[in-house]
N, C-alpha and C positions, 0 to 999 in steps of 0.2 A: 640543619637538616630539614627544615621546613617552617611553615607558618600554620598555627592553629588558631582559628577565629572562633568568636563567640557563636556566630551563625552555624558553623559546622558542629560545634558542641551541642547546641540546642537541637539541631536536626538529629543527631545521634541519640540524644536523651529522649526526644519525642518518639523515636522509633524503638525505644527500649533496648538500645545498643550501647549502654554505658560500659559494657565489658570489652568493647573493641579496643585494640591497641591504638595509641595515638597515630601510628603510621598509616592506619586505614582511613583516618579522618582528615589528617592535615594536608596542606598543600606541600608536596615534596619539592625540595630544591633550596639553594642558598642564594637568596636575592636580598640585598641590603643596600641602603644608601647612607651617606654621611651627612652631617649638618651642613657641610660646605658644598654639597652637590647642588646643582641648579634644579629649578622646578621642571625645566625642559628634560633633564635626565630622568627625573622621576616619572614624567609622562611616558618617555621612551621605554623605560623598564616595565611600566604597567601595560603598555601596549604589547611589547615583545614577549613578556612572560605570562600575561593574562592575570596578574595579581592585582586585586583591588586594595590590598593593604601591604605595605612594605615596611619591615623593621628598619629603624634608624640606629646605627651603631656609632659609638664614639670614635673620633679620630685618634689614631695612635700618635706617639711623639714624633714619628718620622713623616706624619702627614697622610699615612695610609689608613684604610678602614680597619678598625680594631674588632674585637669580638664581643665587647660589652654593649648590650642593647640599652638604649636610653629613651626609646620612644617608637612610635609608629606613625607613618603618614598614610592616609587613606585617599581613595579616589575622591571622596567628598571633600577632603581638605584641599585638594588640588582645584576642584571645580569652584569651590568657594573663593580661593585665592585669585584664580584667573580663569574666567570663562573663555575657553578656547573656541572662538568663533570659526565657522567654516570659511575657507578661502573664498574670495569673491567669485572664483570660477566654478566652485563646487555646485551651487544651486543651478546655474545654467547647464552645467554638465549633466546633472541628474534629470533636468527637464528635457534635454535633448535625448537622453536615454529612453525616457518614457515615450516621447513622441515617436522615435524611430523604432522602438521595440513593440509598442502596442498597436494592433490594428486600429485604423481610424475610428471605427465605431466605439471601441473600448476606450480610446483616449478621450472622445467626446463625453462618454459616460463618466470618466474620472473627473473631467472639468466640471460637469454639472453637479455631481455628488460633492466634490470639493467646495464649490460655491455655496451649496445648501448647508454643509457642515459649518462653513465660515459664517454664514448668516445666523447660525445658532451659537456661535462662539465655541465650537467643539473641534479641537484638533483631530485630524483624520490621517490615517497612515496605511500604506502597504507595509506589511511586516512578514518576516520569515522567508518561507520558501519562494514566494513570488519575487522578492528583492534579490535573493540568492540567485535565482534563475535569470533575472534580468541582467545582473552583473556578469553572469557566465554566457550571456548572449543568446539565451533561449527566450522565445516569445511566448508569453503566458496566454492562456485561454480563459482563465477564471479571474474574477475580481473580488476576492475576499478582502475586507478592509477592517481595520481596528479603529475604534472611536474612543478618544479620551474624553469621556463624559457620559453620554447615554445613547447607545446604539439604537435602542428601540425608539427613542424620540426622533432621532435622525430619520429612520426608515418611515416612521409615521408622517414626517414632513414630506418625504419623497412621494409617498403614496398620495398625500393630499395634492401635490403638484401634478403628478403624472398618472395616478391610478395604479392598478395592479393589486394583487393580493399579497398580504404579508403574514408570516408566521413568527411569533415571538416566544421567547423563553425568559420569563422575568427573573428566575433564579440565577441564571448565568449571564443575563444582560445581552442576549443574542437575538438577532432578527434575520429573517430570510425574506428578501423581496423577489417576487415572481414578476419578471420583466417580460411582458408580452411583445410580439413583433410590432404592435402599434406604438408601444412606448419607445422601443428602439428607434422606430421611424421618426418619432417626434424629436428624440434627442439627437440622432445622427441622420438627418434626412438625405444626405448625399453619399453616405458611406455604404459599403457592402455590409450586409447583415449575415453573411455566411458564417456559420460556426460561432455566432455570438452566444453567450450563456443565457439559459432561460431563467436562471436565478442568480442573485448576488447575496452573499452572506456578510453580515455586519456583526462584529463582536465588540463589547465594551472592554476597554483595557482593564485587566484584573491581575490580582496576585493570587497565588495558590499556597495552601498549606497541607502537608501530608501528615495526618495524625498517626498513621501506621505505615510501615513499609509496604509498598506495592498496592496500597489502597487507592481508590480514586480520591483526588484532592478536594478539599474545601476551598471555595473561591470567594473572593470579595473584590470590590472595585479597587483599582489602583492606578498609578500613573503609568505612562508608556514605558518608563525605565523598569518598573516592577514587572510590567507585563512581559517585557523582553527577558528579564532575569529568570522567569519561570520556564523558559523554553529549553529544549533538550541540548542543542549544541551551539557553539558560538556562531557558526556560519548561518544559523537560523535566527539570530538576534538582530539582524540588520533591519532598518526601517527607513522609508521615504515618506516625508510628510506631503499631504495632497491638498490642504485647504488654503484658499486665499493667496495672500502674498507669500506664504510659506511653501507654496508648491515647489517641490524639488529639494527641500532641506533633507540632508542625509544624517541619520543617527547610527552611531557605532560605538556603543558604550563598552563592549566586551571583546574588542579585537577581532570581530567576525570577518571584516574585510581582509585583514592580514592572513587569517587562517584560510579564507577563500582563495587568495592569491597563492598561498603555499601548498594548497591541496591537503588540508589537515581537518580531521574530525576531532573536536575537542569538547568535553563537557564543561559546564560552567562552574561545578563545584564537586567536591570529593564524594558526596552522597547522592549524586544524580541518579545512578543506577539502583541505588537503594530506594530512593523516592519512587521511581518508576522503572522496574526492571524490563519493561517492554522496550525501553530505550536501547537495550542491548541489541535487539533485532533491527531497530531503526538505524543504529550506528552502522551495522554491517550493510544494510540495504543502501544507505547513502554512500558509504565507502565505495561499494562496488558500482553503483550507478554513475557516480561522478568521477570514478577513477582516482579517488583520494586515498589517504592512509589514516588510520586511527593512530593518533600520536601516542608515544610510549606510556605516559602517565594515565591517559584515558584507557588504553588497553589493559594496564594493570588493574584499574578499578573495574573494568568490564569483567575480566576473568575472575577476580575475587568476588564479584557479585552474582555469579552464575547461580549459586544456590537460592537466591532470592526469587528466581523464576518459579520455584515450587509454590510460592505464595500467590502467584498470579492466576486469575481464573482462566479456564480454558478458552472462553470466548475472546478474551483480549489477546491471548497468544495466537489463536487461530486467525484473528483479524490481521495481525502483523505478518503471519505466514502468507495469508491471501494477498497482501500487498506486495510481498516479496515475489510471489508467483505471477503477479501481474506486471512485473518489470519486463521491458522489451527482451532482456536476456536474463532469465532467473538463474542460469547455471552458476555463474560466479558467486552469487549471493548464497546459494545452497551449499556450494563447496566450502565457502568461508564459515558458514554456520556449523558445518560438520568439523572443519579444522579447529575451530575455537571451542568445541565441546558443547555448543548450544543445543544441538539436536539431542544428544544424550541426556542433557539436563532436562529437556522437555519430557522425554520418555526414553528409557533405556533401549527400546527396540528400534528407535529411529536411527537410520544410517544413510550413507551416501556412497555411491560406487560409480566407477567409470561407465558401467553398463547403463545406470540410470541417467547419467549425463548424456550418453549417446541417445537414449530414448527421448530425453527432453529436446535434443537438437533436431529430432525428426519433426516435432510439432510445427514449428514455423514453416518448414518446408511443405508439410502437408497442407497448411492453411493458405499457401499461395494458390492452391486449387480452389476455385469458387464453390465447387460442390462440397468439399470437406468444410470450408469456411461456413457454409450455410448450416452445418450441423450444429454450430454453437448458437445460432439464432441471435446473433449480435452481441452475445456475451464474451467476456474474456476467456482465454484458455486455461485459467487458473485451476478449474476443476480437473482438466486433463492432466496437467502437471502434478497435481496433488495425487491423483490416482496412480500415475506412473511412479511417484515417490514411494508410496506405501504398498504397491502391488507385490514387491519381492518378499514382504513379511508373511508370516503365517496368518491364517484367518483369525486365530486368537489374538495375535499381536496387532493386526489391523483394527480389530474391535477395541482393544485396550487403548490404542493411540487415538482413535476417534472418540472414545469416551473422555480421554484427557482433554481433547480439544473441543469437546461438546459440539461435534459435527452434526449438522442438520439432518433430519430424517431422510429427506430426499437424496442427499449425498450418500448417506449410508446405504440406501437401497440401490443406487447406481453403482456403488463400490461392490456390493454383493453381486450385482449383475455382471460386472466386469470380471470378477472371479470366476463365475460360472461359464461365461463365454470363453475366457482364456483357457480354462481347464478343458472345456468341451472341444475347442479347436485342437488342443494338444493331443487329445485322445483320438481324434479322427485319423484313419490311415491316409497316406498320400493319394490313394485311389478312391477316396470318398466321392460319392455322386453329388451333383449339384443340389439335388433335392435334400440331401442330408445336411449340407452346409446351410441352405436356406431355412430349413426347419429349425436349425440351432439358432440362427441370427435373427429370425423374423420377430421374436417377441420384444426386441430391445431397441431403445431410442438411438438416434444417430450419434449423440455425443458419447454413448457407451462404446459404439463401434469405433469411433475415432480414437478413443483412449486405447482400445485393444489393438487397433491398427498400428499406432505408434509404438506399442510395447513389442510387437513382433518384428518390426524392421522389414527385411526383404525375404522372410521365410515363406513357405508355402501358405500358411494361414493368412499372410498378408494378401497374397494373390486371391484367395477365396473372398476375404473381406472386400477387396476392391471390386471384384466381379459382382458380388452381391449388391454392394452399395450403388454401383453404377448401372447394373443391368438386371440381375436376377430378381431383385425386389419388385421390379416393375412388370414382370411376367404375370399375365392373368389368364384364366381359363375362358374359353368361348362359352361354355355352359355355365349358367348361373343358377341361383336358387329359384328364380322364377321358372326356368326351364324344368327343374325338378318338380315344382308345384304343378306345372301344366301337365306333367306326366302322371299326376295323381298321387305322388308320394307325400306322405304326411310330414310336415315340418318337425324337425327333431335332430338329435345328434347324428343321425344317418347322413343328413345334408353335409355336415362338416367333414365326415369321413370320406364321402364320395368326392367332394370338391377338392379336398387335400390330395386324394389319390390322383385325380385328373391333373392337378397343378404339378405334382411330382413327375407325372408322366411328361408333361410339357417341358419342365426344366431339364429332364434327362434325355429329351429328344425321342421319346417313345411315340409321341403323337405330335402332329404339327398343324393340323387343320381342325376345324369344328367338326367335320364329318368323322375324322379319326377319334375325336373325343367322344362323340355320341356312340360310336361303335364300342369303344372301351367301356363307356358307361353301361350300355346294354349288357355287355359281358359281366360287369361287376354285379348288376342287378340279378342276372341269371344265376350267378354263383350264390348270391344271398338267398334267392328263392330255393335253390337246391339245398342249401344248408338248413333252411327253416322247415323243410319237409321231413 
């Protein structure tokens, strides 16, 4: 029925989950070998099934595998018996992949950093997402690297050679190198420096231990194999070595390349989602972005671990949701989160509907217009998507969801503004004057208007928002406060009332010239004088 390892038991006990049934902790399946099987078959089974330990059962009298276990063979046993060297073509293949996939400036940086790491005797690697994307044919733009040794010492060496500022975090063994254009020019003098990263992150290979479910892990230095084992999914456990003569060596301890080729999202162990429930959201995000599928056992573990999300802080869940909303097409991710019950687990009020999906689809279309794109000021549309997601909820439900996710004050204020604008536009009659619409929209920033515009689709309020954003907001009066002062009027609230009246008349076509404005102004002042008598 499966395999129960000491590691799985220890994880469960450390999380105070000793009452869980064995089925929740074990590796499900029937995978065994016989004493007469070859080491090659053991390797094939480990790669195909993703098991690091396989029970050995006694041969039966007819030469077939029996049911009586007589031992276990582990991945370490196989490696100790026979180190499976990479084929001679593998290293050149990976080198060619790096050369062809990386822009020339990034490749030159890899060579220089690799040589520096080699001089310090420190193995250097690309790990995880960058390797996954390289194998999928995507060209990376970032150069995050893992150092088996001391990442801070490596970055200090690079700083000594080339300059630049560095930021270090000794507790986690991480360092960030700020690479100026002058440094890039020195390292890659003939290459284009367009879109090169301004910083490079270096991480010391480490292992992690979760003392409590869903808590942040405790970390300590470890080997590259331990570093890879702490990662979320097998497709993120791939590594390419970058230092010295080892440049291009490919590491795949956990069957990641097989899962990559088969389009599968698979966790490394049965308590992965218990250790870190935010992996539930990451699994869905990767599945939809890559067009992969969550394999059955991982899906079973995901669904059974949904209640663990209750233990995760709102900040961490919000971060994962923001990443989902930054996807080039967040709709499939959100639909899948709803289908699997993740949204309801985060908060009972959260939901997904076809209407919301349609509103989401309007956003990229609107952003093809440079004027609407400018409303975001270079930021991602994640806020707009978030607003569209929770806009159908009641005000009380919106507040409760934002409390759960610990949403920032600025976002809360913008969400309240979206509610007011949306309700205000719905309340206006179809015959509303331009000045009425402009008075309603004028107090709010462009990104609030963008969110409301996407919410309305092609209704009458959308026409109003488009007209205001493109034309009406730029309409000004010819008469100014200086003119009022020159007329002997004392500065005060009267200025605002008079100028707003003149602006409304301009918007509504009641006046069109400066002379007509002044005529209207004199009429207004006469009415005020008459009232004060």
